[in-house]
C-alpha positions in Angstrom: 3.2 13.3 43.2 -0.3 12.1 42.9 -1.2 9.0 44.9 -2.0 5.9 42.9 0.1 6.9 39.9 1.0 4.1 37.7 4.3 3.4 36.0 4.6 4.3 32.4 4.7 0.7 31.3 1.5 -0.1 33.1 -0.1 3.1 31.7 0.6 2.0 28.1 -0.6 -1.5 28.8 -4.3 -0.4 29.2 -6.8 -1.7 26.7 -7.1 1.7 25.0 -3.5 1.7 24.0 -3.5 -2.0 23.0 -6.3 -1.2 20.6 -4.4 1.7 19.2 -1.3 -0.3 18.6 -3.3 -3.1 16.9 -5.0 -0.7 14.5 -1.8 1.2 13.8 -0.4 -1.7 11.9 -3.5 -2.1 9.8 -3.6 1.6 9.1 0.0 1.6 7.9 -0.7 -1.5 5.8 -3.7 0.1 4.1 -1.8 3.3 3.4 1.0 1.4 1.7 -1.5 -0.5 -0.4 -3.1 2.7 -1.5 0.2 4.2 -2.5 0.9 1.1 -4.5 -2.4 1.4 -6.2 -1.6 5.0 -7.2 1.8 3.9 -8.3 3.7 6.2 -6.1 6.7 3.9 -6.1 7.2 4.6 -9.8 8.6 7.6 -11.6 6.2 9.9 -13.6 6.9 8.3 -17.0 6.1 4.8 -15.7 2.9 6.0 -14.1 1.7 7.6 -17.3 2.6 4.6 -19.4 0.5 2.4 -17.0 -2.9 3.7 -18.2 -2.2 3.3 -22.0 -4.0 0.6 -23.9 -2.0 -2.4 -25.0 0.5 -2.1 -22.2 1.3 -4.3 -19.2 1.5 -8.0 -18.6 -0.5 -10.3 -20.7 -1.6 -7.8 -23.4 0.7 -8.3 -26.3 0.2 -6.3 -29.4 -0.7 -8.6 -32.2 0.9 -8.2 -35.6 -1.1 -8.9 -38.8 -0.3 -12.5 -39.6 1.1 -13.3 -43.1 0.0 -16.3 -44.9 2.6 -18.6 -46.4 2.7 -18.6 -50.2 
């Protein structure tokens, strides 16, 4: 064995690996967010409905109002 060999735990505790671990969480988070933006958690029909006008929250289709006689 090579002299001065570190244990696996001390190898993985070097700053290089700490940085990787820190960025990994952010990377996964951003990937999930991108998937949500593209609507990958939905089925195809729901994804296609999403882009149509007059759909979604807060956009109700208005009916022509009738005046009382």
